[in-house]
N, C-alpha and C positions, 0 to 999 in steps of 0.2 A: 330141451335146450336151455340149460340154466345151471346155476350152482345149486347143489343139493344141501339143504340145511334141515336135518331132521330134528325138529323141536317137539318136545312132549306137548300133548294137547292142552294141558293146563296152562302152560306158558303162552301158547298161541291165543287161547281164549282170554286170558287176563290182560293181554297186551293189545286187545282190540279197542280202539277209541271211538267215541261217537261224536265228540265235539268237532266243529269245523273251524277251529281257531288256528290250527297248526298248518304251516305251509313249508314246502321244500322246493329245491331246485330253482330254475330260472328259465326265462324265455330268451332264446338266441334268435336275433333278427338278421336276415341276410338280404331281404328285398323289401322295398316299400309296399309291395302288394300285400304283405302280411298284415299291414295296418287295417285292412278290410276284413281280416279273418280273426285276429286277436287284438284286443285293446292293449295299448302300451302299458297299462297298469295291471294287466292280468296276472293273477297268482295261481300257483299250483297248490290246491287245497288237499289236505290229508283227511280222508273220511274214516279210514281204519288202517291198522297196522298189526304186525305180529303173525302174519300168515307165513306159510312155508314157501309157496310159489303161487301167487294169484294169477288168474287167467280168465279168458272168455267172458267178459262182461256183456250183459244183454239187458236192455231196458224193457220192462213190462208196462205198457201203456195202461192196461186195464188193472189198476192197482197202484200205479205210480211208484214202482220200486225197481231196484236193480238186482239182478242175479249175477253171480260170478263164481268161478271154480277156484278151489285150492287143490291142485292136482295131486301132490303127494299126500294130502290129508284125506283124499277120497270124499270130499265134501263140496257141496254147493252152498254158498252163503247168500243171504238176502240183506240188502241195505235199503232203508227207507228213511226219508227225512223225518226227524223227530223221534225215531225209534233206534237208529243206528244199525249195527250189524247183528244178525242172528243166524243160526244154522237153519238152512232151508231143506236140505236133503243129504242124508248120509246113510248108506254108501251112495256115491254119485256116479261111479263108473266101473266099479269092480265089486261083484257080488259073490265071489268065490270064498272059500274057507281058508286056504293056505295063503301065506304072504306071497305077493305077486311080483312087484317091482317097486322102484322108488317113485314111480309116477302112475299109480293105478287108477286114479279118479277120472272124472270128466275133465275135458279141456274146453274147446270152443262150444259156445252156447248161442242159440238164436231163438227168437219167438217167431213161429211160422205164421202163415196167413190165416190159420185157423185159431191163432192165439195160444197154441200149445208150445211147450218147451221142447226144442230139439237139441240133443247133446251128442258130442263126440266122446265116446267112452273108451279110454285106453285099456283097462283091464278086461272088460267084456268084449272088446275089439269090434265095436259096432257103432252105427248111427242109430239113435233111438229117439222116439217121440213120447211125450208124456203130457196129458192134460194138467193144467195148473189148479183145477178145482176138484175134479173127481175122476177116478179111474187110474189104472196103472200104466206102465210103459208098454210100448210095442216096438219091435225091431223094424227099422226101415231098411237096413242093409247090414250084413255082417260078413259077406264074402263076394268074391268075383270069380265066376266060373268054378265054384266049389272050393276055392282057396280062401281061407280067412284073411282078413285085413291084418296089417301090423298093429296100428294104434291110431284110429281116426283122430285127427288133430283139430281141424277147423272146418266150418261149414257156412255156406251162404245159400239162400233160396232165390231163384229167378222168379220173375213176375208170373210165369206160367205154372209155377208150383214145383219145378224141378229143383233138386238139391245138387250142389257141387261141393265136394269135400276132399281134403288132403289126407294122405296116409303115410307119414314118416315113421321111423322106428322108436321114437322117444319113450313110448309107454312099455316097451318090452324090457325084460329083466337085463338082458345083455345087449340091448339096442340092436344094431345091425348084425351082430354076431349071435343073436339068440337062436338056439336050436329049434324053437317052436315056430319060427317063421315059415309060412307056407307059400309066400310069393317072393319072387326075386326083385320086385319093383317097389319103389316108393312113389306110388302113383297119385294122380288126381282123377277122381271119379265123378260120374253123374248118375243120379238116381231119378228116373222119371216118375210120373204119377202112377204108373202101373207097377212100380217097384223094380223095373229093369235097371241093372247096373251096367254102365258103360265106362270103359277106361278111356279118358280123353287126353291125358298127358302122361308119358311114361319115361321121359328122359331127364327128369330133375333128380338131384341127389338128396335134397332135403326140403320138399315142398311143405309149406306151413300155412300162413294166413292167405285168404283170398277174398276178392270183392269184385262186383261188377261196376262199370262206369254207369252213370245215370241213364244212358240210352241202351244199356246192356249190349252194346256192340263190342266191348272189350272186357275180357276177364283178366284181372291182375292177380298174380300169384307171387307170394314172397318165398324166397329160398333162404333157409337159415343155415347155410354152409359158410363157414368163416373164410374159405378160400374162393368162394363164388357167391358172395353175399348180394344177391340180385333181387330187384323187384322186376318180375317179368310181365309182359303184356301180350295177350293172345286175342286175335280177332275171333269173335263168336260167329259160327256159321248157322245157317237156317235150320239145320237138323239138330242143333244143340251142342254139337261138337265144336272144337276150336281149330283154327289154322295154325300156321307156323308162328311160334312165339319170338319175341325179341326182348333184349334187355332194355327195360324202361328206365331204370336208375340203378347204378352200380354203387353199392355201399361198402365194397371190399376195402377201398382206401381208408374209410373211417374205422373199420375194424382193425386194420393194421396200425392205425394211430393209437389204438388202445382204448377207444370209447367202449363203454359197457354195452353189451347186448348185440343181437343179430336181427335181421329182418324176421318179423314174426306176424302178429295180427295187423289188420288194416281196415279202415273204413273210408268212405267217400262222401263228400258233401254234395249238395244239389248242383253246385257249379262245376263239379268234376275234380275239385281239389282232393288230393289223396293224403290221408293221415295214416302213416305207416310207422309202426314201431320198428326200431332198428338201433344201430350204434348211437348211443347218447340220448336215448329217449324216444320221442315221437317226432318223426320228420314230416314236415308239411310241404308237399310238392304240388306244383301247378299241373293242369292237364297236359301241358307240353313239357313236363319233366324238369321244371326249374325248381331248385330248392329255395323255398321262401323263408323258412325258419325251422326252429327245432324246439320242442318242449323238452328241456333238459331236466329229467327227473333225478339225475344223479345215480340212478339204479338201472340194472338190466330190466328192460321194459317189455312186457309180454303182449299186451293187446289193448284195444280201446273200443269204445262204442258211444254213439250219441244217445242222449236221453232227454227227459223232461219235454220241453217243446221242440226238441231237436237241436237246440243250440248248446246244450251242456255236453262236454266230452268227458266221459269216465275212462280212467286209465288204470290198468293193473300193472304194477311194477314191483317185481320181486315180492317183498313182504308187505307192500302197500296197496291200498285202494285209494285212488286220487281222483280229482275232478278239476276241470278247467272250463271257465265260461268263455264261449266263443262268440263271434259276431256273425257266424254262418249257421246253416241248418243242414243236418245230416240227410243224406239221400234216404228216402222212404218215409220222411215225416211230412 
């Protein structure tokens, strides 16, 4: 879900910056409550640029660095203070020989409770786990009832160790019309500790980013459909499945206004405020669905993640890696 700009690798690498002097965009304020979340003088800092489509940021506490995907480039990059950007893993999501699609690489990334990297891999059509120090990848899930996934997109881990992930068609060569599709669904799935895969949501047209509320009683799922650009909310049941969902926030009017981007990745702070990428950057919503403000990057914005001590928000927006200092702390820190 993006514009495709296929840049040669040498262009991409030579245009990555490491200095933190450049800023872009602006902060739009809609409610006084935002003052407790973002300082009035907050800037949007540029940490790197020149990527094809940056995605899936994840903070590695043990090492104090950020990992993020460039999906079309089939690469995971690393950013570390004082060192800048470097290639961390290539290939990141497609290990085949023949050209696959315009989005073959990894997308959403998290660091799981074991400290390992978990990646949504478009080309290899799986959810995979990889230690950050020694040892190779292992597949966590690559099918449901014998049918391969389309292209796992984003993932979150519940406190009990279960994974929840989305499976839209963006990584397939012909997207929803690709003849290699084995499932008719664009589902949201759960993988428990035993490796059992359960389909928990099957009626979304383009499920994308997802996150739990701090008490894990609600699962939020972003839908990147321009005609139904919703952030959905689902009650989490005792068995790990979810109940009937409702539209938590409708961004469709913002899409129709021409703001760049669609609902995509999202994160939650400890107070339950929602930082969701969408039309016009990163929308900041209160737990009762009030729009407090917007981090307007000026670009189609893919995803975000808290890092450092939990107060720094890292943002992937089209060709950029960005960061914003907040006054809050991300859930999980």
